[in-house]
N, C-alpha and C positions, 0 to 999 in steps of 0.2 A: 610506399612513405605515402604518410597520413598528416598534416598541414593545419592547422588554427592557425585561420589570418585576425590581425588583430585590426581594432576601430583606426586606428592614423594611416591604417591602407585601404585602398580600393575595396568597394565589397566586390567588382566584379577579377577581382586578381584571384578569388576562390572557386569561380566557375571558370577559367581561364586554365585553372591546376587541373580542375576536374577533367576539363577536353585531352589535355594531354598526360590522364591514366591517373591521376594521382587520386585521393580519398580528401578530399577539400573543403572543409568548411570556412565562412567567417562569423567574428562571434556575433554580430549582428542578429543573425538567421538561426542561431540556437540560441536566441536568451539573451544572451550575455553584452548585451548592446552597454546596458551603466555597471556590470560590474565591477567589483575590484580586479585590479592584474592577478592578486594573488587567489583570488576563486580561475580566472583564466587560464594560468598555469599551473589548476588542480587538474582542473577537468582535460588541458590538454597528457598534464602526464597520467590520467586514470585514461583516455578512450587512447595513451600513446600517440600523440601524434607530434609535432613540433611546430612550435608558436614562431608566427610570423611577424614580425610590426616592424615598428620603429620610435616604437620610447622606449625611452633610454631606463627608464626603470626597472625591464625585463630583468638585463643582467644583474643591478642589483640584489633585487629580491632572490634571484637565484643566490647567487653567492655570500649573501648572508643567512637566508637559510644553511647554507650545507647542502643542497637535493644535490640529488643524482640526475635532473630529469629535471622534467620535458627541453628535449634539443631545441635550441634557440638559434635563428636566424636573421640578425639586425640590420637595417639599413639605417646610416644615420646621416646625419646632417642635413634635415628639413624635411617638407611635404616635398610629395614624389608621388608627381602622376603616374595612374595605370601603366601607360606604354613605358615611362623609366624603371617603374619594379618588373615590369615581365621581360624588359631591357636586359638586365639583369640576371635577373633572372636567366634566364636563355647562356647567357654567355657565361650561368657559372658550371 
């Protein structure tokens, strides 16, 4: 599985995923730190990555566009620390 971690989440999440055998990048590490959400979705779609984010705009953008991808993992409910994110992903 390939992931693109978005800016609201800790940059350390991408290396944590790579240590577990996943192909993961953080948006800030690939020059997308100031990119529009639509550009991040397009990059993820082209690279066949699942976006991991806490940004509630992504589901809306996907729904309004009628896009069939990319996949999305959405963390809702506020700011998440690295420990909270990794704990939730470990339980999934």
